[in-house]
C-alpha positions in Angstrom: 0.2 -4.5 15.7 1.4 -1.3 16.7 5.1 -0.4 15.2 7.8 2.4 16.7 10.1 1.8 13.8 10.5 4.1 11.2 8.8 2.8 8.0 10.2 3.8 4.7 8.0 3.8 1.5 9.8 1.2 -1.4 7.1 2.3 -3.8 3.5 3.8 -3.9 1.9 0.6 -2.3 4.9 -1.4 -0.4 6.7 -0.4 2.9 9.2 -1.0 4.9 9.2 -1.1 8.9 12.7 -2.3 9.9 13.8 -5.6 8.0 10.2 -6.3 7.3 8.4 -5.7 4.4 4.2 -4.6 4.0 2.1 -4.8 1.1 -1.0 -2.3 1.4 -4.0 -4.4 1.1 -6.2 -4.4 -2.6 -4.3 -1.3 -4.2 -1.8 -1.5 -7.2 0.1 1.7 -7.5 2.6 2.5 -10.3 5.8 0.3 -10.5 9.2 2.0 -10.0 11.2 1.9 -13.3 12.3 -1.0 -14.7 9.7 -3.5 -12.4 7.4 -3.6 -14.6 8.0 -6.6 -16.9 6.6 -7.2 -20.4 3.2 -8.2 -20.2 2.1 -7.5 -16.8 -1.0 -5.2 -16.4 0.7 -2.3 -14.3 -1.2 0.5 -12.8 -0.8 3.8 -14.6 0.8 7.0 -13.4 3.5 8.5 -11.9 5.5 6.0 -9.6 7.8 8.7 -7.9 4.6 10.9 -7.0 2.9 7.5 -5.5 5.8 7.1 -3.5 5.8 10.4 -2.2 2.8 10.6 -1.5 2.7 7.3 0.9 6.2 8.6 2.4 4.6 11.7 3.4 1.7 9.4 5.4 4.2 7.6 7.1 4.1 9.6 10.4 3.6 8.9 14.2 2.2 5.9 14.9 2.0 2.8 12.6 -0.5 0.2 12.8 -0.7 -2.7 10.8 -3.2 -5.3 10.6 -1.9 -8.7 8.7 -4.0 -10.4 6.3 -1.6 -13.0 4.4 1.7 -13.2 2.6 2.1 -12.4 -1.1 4.0 -14.6 -3.4 7.2 -12.1 -2.6 7.3 -12.9 0.7 5.9 -9.3 1.8 3.0 -9.1 4.4 -0.3 -8.0 2.8 -1.8 -6.1 5.4 -4.5 -3.2 6.1 -1.9 -0.7 7.4 -2.9 2.7 9.5 -0.6 5.9 10.0 -1.8 7.9 12.7 -5.5 5.6 12.7 -5.8 7.0 8.9 -6.1 3.9 6.6 -3.1 4.6 3.9 -4.7 2.1 1.1 -7.8 4.7 0.9 -5.0 7.3 1.0 -3.4 6.3 -2.0 -6.9 5.6 -3.6 -8.5 9.1 -2.9 -5.1 10.8 -4.0 -5.2 9.1 -7.3 -2.2 7.9 -6.7 -2.9 4.1 -6.8 -5.9 1.8 -8.6 -8.4 -0.4 -6.3 -7.8 -4.3 -7.1 -11.2 -5.8 -5.9 -10.1 -9.5 -6.5 -7.4 -8.7 -3.6 -9.7 -7.0 -1.5 -9.8 -9.5 1.5 -13.6 -9.5 2.8 -13.9 -6.1 0.8 -12.3 -4.5 3.7 -10.9 -1.5 1.9 -14.4 -1.2 -0.3 -16.3 -0.8 2.9 -13.3 1.4 4.8 -13.0 3.8 1.9 -16.3 3.7 1.0 -15.7 3.2 -2.8 -18.3 3.0 -5.1 
């Protein structure tokens, strides 16, 4: 689905387009302050820089290819901005880590050429 709405980064792996929230497939970005619950294995790094990197990529046409719905009601999807895979962008920039167990049919592994 091609979106013409303005999309905003909520953090380094989640965006909002209109009233819909989308989670980038197979990545985990650092949590914003107060969002990493005790006992949870949260991604290391600077959440503000991760969010800023994703926000900077949300230009032009946004294409969303839904995969499933997560436990928080977000649509998990492969998302492209101007034809560029945003999961790959976050991984290559070091702004997120790869989660193979959530990579539907190893799609991100293949598209991002991870090794």
